[in-house]
HTML snippet that shows the backbone in 3Dmol.js (N, CA, C, O; Angstrom):
<script src="https://3Dmol.org/build/3Dmol-min.js"></script>
<div id="view" style="width:600px;height:400px;position:relative"></div>
<script>
const pdb = `
ATOM      1  N   UNK A   1      12.101 -10.845  16.312  1.00  0.00           N
ATOM      2  CA  UNK A   1      11.480 -12.607  18.211  1.00  0.00           C
ATOM      3  C   UNK A   1      11.988 -13.007  16.822  1.00  0.00           C
ATOM      4  O   UNK A   1      12.276 -12.374  15.806  1.00  0.00           O
ATOM      5  N   UNK A   2      11.986 -14.435  17.203  1.00  0.00           N
ATOM      6  CA  UNK A   2      12.177 -16.037  17.175  1.00  0.00           C
ATOM      7  C   UNK A   2      11.950 -16.895  17.684  1.00  0.00           C
ATOM      8  O   UNK A   2      11.156 -16.922  18.624  1.00  0.00           O
ATOM      9  N   UNK A   3      12.412 -17.637  17.351  1.00  0.00           N
ATOM     10  CA  UNK A   3      12.732 -18.975  18.425  1.00  0.00           C
ATOM     11  C   UNK A   3      13.741 -19.979  17.837  1.00  0.00           C
ATOM     12  O   UNK A   3      13.969 -20.552  16.772  1.00  0.00           O
ATOM     13  N   UNK A   4      14.300 -19.877  19.278  1.00  0.00           N
ATOM     14  CA  UNK A   4      15.687 -21.123  19.131  1.00  0.00           C
ATOM     15  C   UNK A   4      16.259 -21.929  19.759  1.00  0.00           C
ATOM     16  O   UNK A   4      17.137 -21.090  19.961  1.00  0.00           O
ATOM     17  N   UNK A   5      16.604 -22.744  20.258  1.00  0.00           N
ATOM     18  CA  UNK A   5      16.801 -24.115  20.881  1.00  0.00           C
ATOM     19  C   UNK A   5      17.055 -23.548  22.510  1.00  0.00           C
ATOM     20  O   UNK A   5      17.178 -22.395  22.924  1.00  0.00           O
ATOM     21  N   UNK A   6      17.068 -24.282  22.915  1.00  0.00           N
ATOM     22  CA  UNK A   6      17.827 -24.260  23.989  1.00  0.00           C
ATOM     23  C   UNK A   6      19.310 -25.165  24.672  1.00  0.00           C
ATOM     24  O   UNK A   6      20.325 -25.614  25.204  1.00  0.00           O
ATOM     25  N   UNK A   7      18.708 -24.991  24.322  1.00  0.00           N
ATOM     26  CA  UNK A   7      20.295 -26.162  23.519  1.00  0.00           C
ATOM     27  C   UNK A   7      21.296 -25.165  23.759  1.00  0.00           C
ATOM     28  O   UNK A   7      22.172 -25.340  24.605  1.00  0.00           O
ATOM     29  N   UNK A   8      21.199 -23.910  22.914  1.00  0.00           N
ATOM     30  CA  UNK A   8      21.624 -22.800  22.176  1.00  0.00           C
ATOM     31  C   UNK A   8      21.743 -22.348  24.189  1.00  0.00           C
ATOM     32  O   UNK A   8      22.522 -22.163  25.124  1.00  0.00           O
ATOM     33  N   UNK A   9      21.105 -22.366  24.009  1.00  0.00           N
ATOM     34  CA  UNK A   9      21.498 -20.852  25.649  1.00  0.00           C
ATOM     35  C   UNK A   9      22.202 -21.575  26.730  1.00  0.00           C
ATOM     36  O   UNK A   9      22.873 -21.112  27.653  1.00  0.00           O
ATOM     37  N   UNK A  10      21.879 -22.976  26.393  1.00  0.00           N
ATOM     38  CA  UNK A  10      22.270 -24.351  27.314  1.00  0.00           C
ATOM     39  C   UNK A  10      23.863 -24.071  27.536  1.00  0.00           C
ATOM     40  O   UNK A  10      24.309 -24.407  28.633  1.00  0.00           O
ATOM     41  N   UNK A  11      24.852 -23.424  26.497  1.00  0.00           N
ATOM     42  CA  UNK A  11      25.954 -23.638  25.635  1.00  0.00           C
ATOM     43  C   UNK A  11      26.120 -21.887  25.550  1.00  0.00           C
ATOM     44  O   UNK A  11      27.267 -21.613  25.903  1.00  0.00           O
ATOM     45  N   UNK A  12      25.713 -21.236  25.366  1.00  0.00           N
ATOM     46  CA  UNK A  12      25.842 -20.107  25.913  1.00  0.00           C
ATOM     47  C   UNK A  12      25.323 -19.142  26.056  1.00  0.00           C
ATOM     48  O   UNK A  12      24.939 -18.208  25.352  1.00  0.00           O
ATOM     49  N   UNK A  13      25.319 -19.713  28.159  1.00  0.00           N
ATOM     50  CA  UNK A  13      24.266 -18.880  29.276  1.00  0.00           C
ATOM     51  C   UNK A  13      24.202 -16.780  28.700  1.00  0.00           C
ATOM     52  O   UNK A  13      23.258 -15.999  28.815  1.00  0.00           O
ATOM     53  N   UNK A  14      25.729 -16.514  28.077  1.00  0.00           N
ATOM     54  CA  UNK A  14      24.930 -14.868  27.964  1.00  0.00           C
ATOM     55  C   UNK A  14      24.350 -14.975  27.450  1.00  0.00           C
ATOM     56  O   UNK A  14      23.648 -13.975  27.605  1.00  0.00           O
ATOM     57  N   UNK A  15      23.741 -15.812  26.410  1.00  0.00           N
ATOM     58  CA  UNK A  15      22.326 -14.871  25.447  1.00  0.00           C
ATOM     59  C   UNK A  15      21.207 -14.358  26.481  1.00  0.00           C
ATOM     60  O   UNK A  15      20.735 -13.221  26.494  1.00  0.00           O
ATOM     61  N   UNK A  16      20.820 -15.586  27.484  1.00  0.00           N
ATOM     62  CA  UNK A  16      20.238 -14.981  28.707  1.00  0.00           C
ATOM     63  C   UNK A  16      20.697 -13.767  28.236  1.00  0.00           C
ATOM     64  O   UNK A  16      20.047 -13.400  27.256  1.00  0.00           O
ATOM     65  N   UNK A  17      21.750 -12.854  28.634  1.00  0.00           N
ATOM     66  CA  UNK A  17      20.968 -11.103  29.472  1.00  0.00           C
ATOM     67  C   UNK A  17      21.479 -10.954  28.272  1.00  0.00           C
ATOM     68  O   UNK A  17      22.505 -10.359  28.603  1.00  0.00           O
ATOM     69  N   UNK A  18      21.555 -11.057  26.950  1.00  0.00           N
ATOM     70  CA  UNK A  18      21.443 -10.198  25.047  1.00  0.00           C
ATOM     71  C   UNK A  18      20.606 -10.565  25.158  1.00  0.00           C
ATOM     72  O   UNK A  18      21.125 -11.324  25.977  1.00  0.00           O
ATOM     73  N   UNK A  19      19.161 -10.989  25.162  1.00  0.00           N
ATOM     74  CA  UNK A  19      17.899 -11.285  24.439  1.00  0.00           C
ATOM     75  C   UNK A  19      16.660 -10.679  25.816  1.00  0.00           C
ATOM     76  O   UNK A  19      16.734 -10.607  27.042  1.00  0.00           O
ATOM     77  N   UNK A  20      15.890 -10.435  25.075  1.00  0.00           N
ATOM     78  CA  UNK A  20      14.566 -10.190  26.201  1.00  0.00           C
ATOM     79  C   UNK A  20      13.730 -11.318  26.523  1.00  0.00           C
ATOM     80  O   UNK A  20      12.616 -11.113  27.005  1.00  0.00           O
ATOM     81  N   UNK A  21      14.106 -12.374  26.331  1.00  0.00           N
ATOM     82  CA  UNK A  21      12.707 -14.174  26.624  1.00  0.00           C
ATOM     83  C   UNK A  21      11.497 -14.105  27.285  1.00  0.00           C
ATOM     84  O   UNK A  21      11.318 -14.167  28.502  1.00  0.00           O
ATOM     85  N   UNK A  22      10.650 -13.968  26.379  1.00  0.00           N
ATOM     86  CA  UNK A  22       9.231 -14.013  26.243  1.00  0.00           C
ATOM     87  C   UNK A  22       8.876 -15.588  27.480  1.00  0.00           C
ATOM     88  O   UNK A  22       8.430 -15.497  28.624  1.00  0.00           O
ATOM     89  N   UNK A  23       9.075 -16.264  27.094  1.00  0.00           N
ATOM     90  CA  UNK A  23       8.834 -17.605  27.839  1.00  0.00           C
ATOM     91  C   UNK A  23       9.687 -18.132  27.055  1.00  0.00           C
ATOM     92  O   UNK A  23       9.898 -17.893  25.866  1.00  0.00           O
ATOM     93  N   UNK A  24      10.701 -19.637  28.503  1.00  0.00           N
ATOM     94  CA  UNK A  24      11.084 -20.613  27.998  1.00  0.00           C
ATOM     95  C   UNK A  24      10.523 -21.831  28.110  1.00  0.00           C
ATOM     96  O   UNK A  24      10.006 -22.195  29.166  1.00  0.00           O
ATOM     97  N   UNK A  25      10.578 -22.728  26.827  1.00  0.00           N
ATOM     98  CA  UNK A  25      10.190 -24.630  26.608  1.00  0.00           C
ATOM     99  C   UNK A  25      11.147 -24.687  26.450  1.00  0.00           C
ATOM    100  O   UNK A  25      12.137 -24.005  26.184  1.00  0.00           O
ATOM    101  N   UNK A  26      10.633 -26.243  26.755  1.00  0.00           N
ATOM    102  CA  UNK A  26      11.808 -27.168  26.842  1.00  0.00           C
ATOM    103  C   UNK A  26      11.359 -28.538  24.828  1.00  0.00           C
ATOM    104  O   UNK A  26      11.205 -29.711  24.487  1.00  0.00           O
ATOM    105  N   UNK A  27      11.389 -26.858  24.170  1.00  0.00           N
ATOM    106  CA  UNK A  27      10.769 -27.828  22.594  1.00  0.00           C
ATOM    107  C   UNK A  27      11.069 -28.089  22.314  1.00  0.00           C
ATOM    108  O   UNK A  27      11.498 -27.369  21.413  1.00  0.00           O
ATOM    109  N   UNK A  28      11.805 -30.003  22.212  1.00  0.00           N
ATOM    110  CA  UNK A  28      11.976 -31.220  20.866  1.00  0.00           C
ATOM    111  C   UNK A  28      11.203 -31.533  20.422  1.00  0.00           C
ATOM    112  O   UNK A  28      10.135 -31.970  20.850  1.00  0.00           O
ATOM    113  N   UNK A  29      11.757 -31.299  18.993  1.00  0.00           N
ATOM    114  CA  UNK A  29      10.605 -31.981  18.280  1.00  0.00           C
ATOM    115  C   UNK A  29      11.140 -33.073  17.686  1.00  0.00           C
ATOM    116  O   UNK A  29      12.263 -33.192  17.196  1.00  0.00           O
ATOM    117  N   UNK A  30      10.195 -33.924  17.769  1.00  0.00           N
ATOM    118  CA  UNK A  30      10.825 -35.709  17.226  1.00  0.00           C
ATOM    119  C   UNK A  30      10.996 -35.172  15.406  1.00  0.00           C
ATOM    120  O   UNK A  30      12.024 -35.621  14.899  1.00  0.00           O
ATOM    121  N   UNK A  31      10.480 -34.657  14.841  1.00  0.00           N
ATOM    122  CA  UNK A  31      10.967 -34.807  13.407  1.00  0.00           C
ATOM    123  C   UNK A  31      11.907 -33.084  12.892  1.00  0.00           C
ATOM    124  O   UNK A  31      12.693 -32.560  13.682  1.00  0.00           O
ATOM    125  N   UNK A  32      11.604 -32.465  11.493  1.00  0.00           N
ATOM    126  CA  UNK A  32      12.556 -31.325  11.664  1.00  0.00           C
ATOM    127  C   UNK A  32      12.767 -30.087  11.899  1.00  0.00           C
ATOM    128  O   UNK A  32      11.805 -29.458  11.458  1.00  0.00           O
ATOM    129  N   UNK A  33      13.685 -29.262  12.461  1.00  0.00           N
ATOM    130  CA  UNK A  33      13.602 -27.814  12.778  1.00  0.00           C
ATOM    131  C   UNK A  33      12.592 -27.165  12.295  1.00  0.00           C
ATOM    132  O   UNK A  33      12.503 -27.401  11.090  1.00  0.00           O
ATOM    133  N   UNK A  34      12.030 -26.671  12.552  1.00  0.00           N
ATOM    134  CA  UNK A  34      10.489 -25.655  12.201  1.00  0.00           C
ATOM    135  C   UNK A  34      10.957 -24.177  12.502  1.00  0.00           C
ATOM    136  O   UNK A  34      10.125 -23.538  13.146  1.00  0.00           O
ATOM    137  N   UNK A  35      12.502 -23.272  12.060  1.00  0.00           N
ATOM    138  CA  UNK A  35      12.545 -22.608  12.806  1.00  0.00           C
ATOM    139  C   UNK A  35      11.397 -20.876  12.169  1.00  0.00           C
ATOM    140  O   UNK A  35      11.245 -20.657  10.968  1.00  0.00           O
ATOM    141  N   UNK A  36      10.936 -20.169  12.998  1.00  0.00           N
ATOM    142  CA  UNK A  36      10.022 -19.133  11.936  1.00  0.00           C
ATOM    143  C   UNK A  36      11.573 -18.078  13.131  1.00  0.00           C
ATOM    144  O   UNK A  36      11.747 -18.308  14.328  1.00  0.00           O
ATOM    145  N   UNK A  37      12.394 -17.042  12.306  1.00  0.00           N
ATOM    146  CA  UNK A  37      13.541 -15.911  12.803  1.00  0.00           C
ATOM    147  C   UNK A  37      13.336 -15.102  12.266  1.00  0.00           C
ATOM    148  O   UNK A  37      13.174 -15.531  11.123  1.00  0.00           O
ATOM    149  N   UNK A  38      13.184 -13.912  12.262  1.00  0.00           N
ATOM    150  CA  UNK A  38      12.626 -12.571  11.780  1.00  0.00           C
ATOM    151  C   UNK A  38      14.490 -11.531  12.358  1.00  0.00           C
ATOM    152  O   UNK A  38      15.022 -10.986  13.325  1.00  0.00           O
ATOM    153  N   UNK A  39      14.750 -11.917  10.717  1.00  0.00           N
ATOM    154  CA  UNK A  39      16.326 -10.992  11.532  1.00  0.00           C
ATOM    155  C   UNK A  39      16.008  -9.107  11.546  1.00  0.00           C
ATOM    156  O   UNK A  39      15.023  -8.410  11.301  1.00  0.00           O
ATOM    157  N   UNK A  40      16.772  -8.961  11.774  1.00  0.00           N
ATOM    158  CA  UNK A  40      17.355  -8.398  12.698  1.00  0.00           C
ATOM    159  C   UNK A  40      19.262  -7.297  12.058  1.00  0.00           C
ATOM    160  O   UNK A  40      20.309  -7.940  12.137  1.00  0.00           O
ATOM    161  N   UNK A  41      19.325  -5.757  11.519  1.00  0.00           N
ATOM    162  CA  UNK A  41      20.135  -5.508  11.840  1.00  0.00           C
ATOM    163  C   UNK A  41      21.021  -5.725  13.091  1.00  0.00           C
ATOM    164  O   UNK A  41      22.100  -6.041  12.589  1.00  0.00           O
ATOM    165  N   UNK A  42      21.174  -5.734  14.395  1.00  0.00           N
ATOM    166  CA  UNK A  42      21.803  -5.751  15.209  1.00  0.00           C
ATOM    167  C   UNK A  42      22.598  -6.842  15.751  1.00  0.00           C
ATOM    168  O   UNK A  42      22.017  -7.925  15.831  1.00  0.00           O
ATOM    169  N   UNK A  43      23.445  -6.799  16.024  1.00  0.00           N
ATOM    170  CA  UNK A  43      25.027  -7.819  15.289  1.00  0.00           C
ATOM    171  C   UNK A  43      24.453  -9.175  15.984  1.00  0.00           C
ATOM    172  O   UNK A  43      24.270 -10.291  15.497  1.00  0.00           O
ATOM    173  N   UNK A  44      24.274  -8.763  17.067  1.00  0.00           N
ATOM    174  CA  UNK A  44      23.466  -9.761  17.944  1.00  0.00           C
ATOM    175  C   UNK A  44      22.874 -10.622  17.856  1.00  0.00           C
ATOM    176  O   UNK A  44      23.047 -11.670  18.478  1.00  0.00           O
ATOM    177  N   UNK A  45      22.006 -10.387  17.040  1.00  0.00           N
ATOM    178  CA  UNK A  45      20.823 -11.152  17.203  1.00  0.00           C
ATOM    179  C   UNK A  45      21.582 -12.012  15.209  1.00  0.00           C
ATOM    180  O   UNK A  45      21.727 -13.175  14.831  1.00  0.00           O
ATOM    181  N   UNK A  46      21.756 -11.098  14.753  1.00  0.00           N
ATOM    182  CA  UNK A  46      22.961 -11.243  13.643  1.00  0.00           C
ATOM    183  C   UNK A  46      23.527 -12.653  13.783  1.00  0.00           C
ATOM    184  O   UNK A  46      23.621 -13.444  12.844  1.00  0.00           O
ATOM    185  N   UNK A  47      24.000 -12.962  15.395  1.00  0.00           N
ATOM    186  CA  UNK A  47      24.467 -13.824  15.136  1.00  0.00           C
ATOM    187  C   UNK A  47      24.446 -14.625  15.892  1.00  0.00           C
ATOM    188  O   UNK A  47      25.323 -15.483  15.992  1.00  0.00           O
ATOM    189  N   UNK A  48      23.209 -14.520  16.772  1.00  0.00           N
ATOM    190  CA  UNK A  48      22.151 -15.596  17.578  1.00  0.00           C
ATOM    191  C   UNK A  48      22.064 -16.794  15.705  1.00  0.00           C
ATOM    192  O   UNK A  48      22.641 -17.876  15.601  1.00  0.00           O
ATOM    193  N   UNK A  49      21.455 -16.325  14.884  1.00  0.00           N
ATOM    194  CA  UNK A  49      20.919 -16.798  13.558  1.00  0.00           C
ATOM    195  C   UNK A  49      21.615 -17.089  12.697  1.00  0.00           C
ATOM    196  O   UNK A  49      21.152 -17.455  11.616  1.00  0.00           O
ATOM    197  N   UNK A  50      22.993 -17.005  12.944  1.00  0.00           N
ATOM    198  CA  UNK A  50      23.531 -17.207  12.448  1.00  0.00           C
ATOM    199  C   UNK A  50      24.230 -19.212  12.724  1.00  0.00           C
ATOM    200  O   UNK A  50      24.552 -20.150  11.994  1.00  0.00           O
ATOM    201  N   UNK A  51      24.114 -18.840  14.675  1.00  0.00           N
ATOM    202  CA  UNK A  51      24.824 -19.674  15.384  1.00  0.00           C
ATOM    203  C   UNK A  51      23.636 -21.308  15.189  1.00  0.00           C
ATOM    204  O   UNK A  51      23.979 -22.473  14.983  1.00  0.00           O
ATOM    205  N   UNK A  52      21.965 -20.603  15.394  1.00  0.00           N
ATOM    206  CA  UNK A  52      21.019 -21.352  15.340  1.00  0.00           C
ATOM    207  C   UNK A  52      20.656 -22.167  14.474  1.00  0.00           C
ATOM    208  O   UNK A  52      20.020 -23.209  14.634  1.00  0.00           O
ATOM    209  N   UNK A  53      21.508 -21.186  12.462  1.00  0.00           N
ATOM    210  CA  UNK A  53      21.987 -22.068  11.145  1.00  0.00           C
ATOM    211  C   UNK A  53      22.857 -22.761  11.602  1.00  0.00           C
ATOM    212  O   UNK A  53      22.480 -23.873  11.969  1.00  0.00           O
ATOM    213  N   UNK A  54      24.022 -22.501  11.737  1.00  0.00           N
ATOM    214  CA  UNK A  54      24.775 -24.193  12.124  1.00  0.00           C
ATOM    215  C   UNK A  54      24.515 -25.284  13.104  1.00  0.00           C
ATOM    216  O   UNK A  54      25.243 -26.277  13.084  1.00  0.00           O
ATOM    217  N   UNK A  55      23.982 -25.230  13.571  1.00  0.00           N
ATOM    218  CA  UNK A  55      23.464 -25.880  15.161  1.00  0.00           C
ATOM    219  C   UNK A  55      22.030 -26.829  14.514  1.00  0.00           C
ATOM    220  O   UNK A  55      21.626 -27.869  15.034  1.00  0.00           O
ATOM    221  N   UNK A  56      21.304 -26.046  13.042  1.00  0.00           N
ATOM    222  CA  UNK A  56      20.380 -26.900  12.286  1.00  0.00           C
ATOM    223  C   UNK A  56      21.821 -27.710  11.204  1.00  0.00           C
ATOM    224  O   UNK A  56      21.669 -28.920  11.038  1.00  0.00           O
ATOM    225  N   UNK A  57      22.172 -27.537  11.020  1.00  0.00           N
ATOM    226  CA  UNK A  57      22.400 -27.871  10.177  1.00  0.00           C
ATOM    227  C   UNK A  57      23.763 -29.496  10.160  1.00  0.00           C
ATOM    228  O   UNK A  57      23.999 -30.403   9.362  1.00  0.00           O
ATOM    229  N   UNK A  58      24.480 -28.952  11.928  1.00  0.00           N
ATOM    230  CA  UNK A  58      24.866 -30.081  13.050  1.00  0.00           C
ATOM    231  C   UNK A  58      24.015 -31.813  13.166  1.00  0.00           C
ATOM    232  O   UNK A  58      23.946 -33.028  12.980  1.00  0.00           O
ATOM    233  N   UNK A  59      23.271 -29.816  13.904  1.00  0.00           N
ATOM    234  CA  UNK A  59      22.223 -31.974  13.820  1.00  0.00           C
ATOM    235  C   UNK A  59      21.240 -31.930  12.965  1.00  0.00           C
ATOM    236  O   UNK A  59      20.294 -31.268  13.391  1.00  0.00           O
ATOM    237  N   UNK A  60      21.074 -32.420  11.820  1.00  0.00           N
ATOM    238  CA  UNK A  60      20.010 -32.701  10.802  1.00  0.00           C
ATOM    239  C   UNK A  60      22.298 -33.867   9.996  1.00  0.00           C
ATOM    240  O   UNK A  60      22.714 -35.022  10.088  1.00  0.00           O
ATOM    241  N   UNK A  61      22.818 -32.697   9.449  1.00  0.00           N
ATOM    242  CA  UNK A  61      24.003 -34.017   9.771  1.00  0.00           C
ATOM    243  C   UNK A  61      24.764 -35.911  10.440  1.00  0.00           C
ATOM    244  O   UNK A  61      25.290 -36.948  10.035  1.00  0.00           O
ATOM    245  N   UNK A  62      24.154 -35.039  11.973  1.00  0.00           N
ATOM    246  CA  UNK A  62      24.460 -36.569  12.407  1.00  0.00           C
ATOM    247  C   UNK A  62      22.811 -37.536  12.676  1.00  0.00           C
ATOM    248  O   UNK A  62      22.772 -38.687  13.112  1.00  0.00           O
ATOM    249  N   UNK A  63      21.646 -36.738  12.302  1.00  0.00           N
ATOM    250  CA  UNK A  63      20.572 -37.615  12.134  1.00  0.00           C
ATOM    251  C   UNK A  63      20.634 -38.990  11.299  1.00  0.00           C
ATOM    252  O   UNK A  63      20.517 -40.192  11.540  1.00  0.00           O
ATOM    253  N   UNK A  64      20.943 -37.963   9.915  1.00  0.00           N
ATOM    254  CA  UNK A  64      21.907 -38.254   8.466  1.00  0.00           C
ATOM    255  C   UNK A  64      22.686 -39.463   8.421  1.00  0.00           C
ATOM    256  O   UNK A  64      22.766 -40.213   7.448  1.00  0.00           O
ATOM    257  N   UNK A  65      23.444 -39.653   9.905  1.00  0.00           N
ATOM    258  CA  UNK A  65      24.622 -40.794  10.098  1.00  0.00           C
ATOM    259  C   UNK A  65      23.791 -41.863  10.400  1.00  0.00           C
ATOM    260  O   UNK A  65      24.271 -42.973  10.629  1.00  0.00           O
TER     261      UNK A  65
END
`;
const viewer = $3Dmol.createViewer("view");
viewer.addModel(pdb, "pdb");
viewer.setStyle({}, {cartoon: {color: "spectrum"}});
viewer.zoomTo();
viewer.render();
</script>
């Protein structure tokens, strides 16, 4: 279980088929991203976690410019 940015699904529509989506919200916080992600040994979830970490790093770099 975890929280993923909606933008991630917009950029990778095939992820909607790979993950069991419980709820889909457009939640764009005004401040930092706070992500609670449970790691899994499954490669798909591991790839999603790496994508999410890289996405957050990129957003922070853009916000700091």
